[in-house]
C-alpha positions in Angstrom: 0.0 0.0 0.0 1.4 3.4 -1.0 0.9 6.3 1.4 -0.4 9.5 -0.1 0.1 12.9 1.7 1.4 13.6 5.2 0.4 12.1 8.5 -0.8 14.3 11.3 2.5 14.2 13.1 4.3 15.6 10.0 2.1 18.7 9.8 3.6 22.0 11.1 1.8 24.9 12.7 1.7 27.8 10.3 2.9 25.8 7.3 1.1 26.2 3.9 0.5 22.9 2.0 -0.6 23.0 -1.6 -3.2 20.5 -2.7 -3.4 18.8 -6.1 -7.0 19.8 -6.1 -6.2 23.4 -5.4 -8.7 23.9 -2.6 -9.9 22.6 0.8 -13.3 21.6 2.2 -15.2 24.7 3.2 -18.3 25.2 5.3 -20.2 25.8 2.1 -19.2 22.4 0.9 -20.6 20.8 4.0 -23.9 22.7 3.5 -24.1 21.6 -0.1 -23.5 18.0 0.8 -26.2 18.1 3.4 -28.7 19.7 1.0 -27.9 17.3 -1.8 -28.0 14.2 0.4 -31.6 15.2 1.3 -30.9 15.0 5.0 -33.5 16.9 6.9 -33.3 17.5 10.6 -36.2 16.2 12.6 -37.6 14.1 9.8 -36.9 10.8 11.5 -40.2 9.0 12.0 
């Protein structure tokens, strides 16, 4: 198995890491995922 990326212990405070994808997950991404997955709070029956 080939390891991709860094482990938690290898990260440094204040360092900037460039992603191949060019972006990180934002709060808006979490909102979109929630909306698109049709999860509705309080709809459990």
